[in-house]
C-alpha positions in Angstrom: 0.0 0.0 0.0 2.7 2.5 0.9 4.5 1.8 -2.6 0.9 2.8 -4.4 1.1 5.9 -2.3 4.2 7.1 -3.1 3.9 6.4 -6.7 0.6 8.3 -6.8 2.3 11.3 -5.1 5.1 11.1 -7.5 2.7 11.2 -10.5 0.9 14.2 -8.7 4.4 16.3 -8.4 5.2 15.7 -12.1 1.9 17.5 -13.4 2.8 21.2 -13.9 -0.2 22.0 -16.1 -1.9 24.2 -13.2 1.5 26.0 -12.6 1.9 26.7 -16.3 -1.5 28.1 -16.4 -0.9 30.3 -13.3 2.2 31.7 -14.1 1.1 32.8 -17.6 -2.0 34.2 -16.1 0.3 36.1 -13.8 3.4 37.3 -16.1 1.2 37.4 -19.3 -0.6 41.0 -18.4 2.7 42.3 -16.7 4.8 41.5 -20.0 2.4 43.3 -22.3 2.4 46.2 -19.8 5.9 46.5 -19.8 6.3 46.0 -23.9 3.7 48.5 -24.3 5.5 51.1 -22.1 8.8 50.7 -23.6 7.2 50.8 -27.0 5.4 53.9 -26.1 9.1 55.4 -24.9 10.8 54.3 -28.1 7.9 56.0 -30.3 8.0 59.4 -28.2 11.8 59.5 -28.5 11.5 59.0 -32.2 13.8 56.1 -32.3 11.9 54.1 -35.0 14.8 51.4 -35.5 15.1 50.6 -31.9 11.0 50.6 -31.7 11.1 47.9 -34.7 14.1 45.9 -32.8 12.2 45.9 -29.7 9.0 45.0 -31.2 10.6 41.7 -33.0 12.1 40.9 -29.8 8.9 41.2 -27.9 6.9 38.8 -30.3 9.8 36.4 -30.1 9.8 36.3 -26.5 5.9 36.1 -26.4 5.9 33.3 -28.7 8.1 31.2 -26.6 6.5 32.2 -23.4 2.8 31.2 -24.8 3.6 28.4 -26.6 6.4 26.9 -24.8 6.3 23.3 -27.1 7.7 25.7 -30.1 11.1 25.3 -28.5 11.1 21.4 -28.9 9.7 21.9 -32.4 12.5 24.1 -33.5 15.2 22.0 -31.6 14.0 19.1 -33.3 13.9 20.6 -36.7 17.5 22.1 -36.5 18.4 18.5 -35.3 17.0 17.2 -38.4 18.4 19.7 -40.5 21.8 19.3 -39.2 21.5 15.5 -39.4 21.9 14.8 -35.8 19.3 12.0 -34.6 
């Protein structure tokens, strides 16, 4: 019976779906607020090149943050392109 409890507790500890959802809900609006403030700053100081660079970087970070599985997909694609299996 104790082995069953240890196995059940171990499987529960591995489930991080709720944690991921919670962190995305917590940091998502914070991230978007910071991106908005910095973007407005770049626009008001008329630094268009830095604004475009910042927006491209922010989009890349947002894609990785909101769809974490894309990192595994990209890594698999790079490994296949390089011939590493």
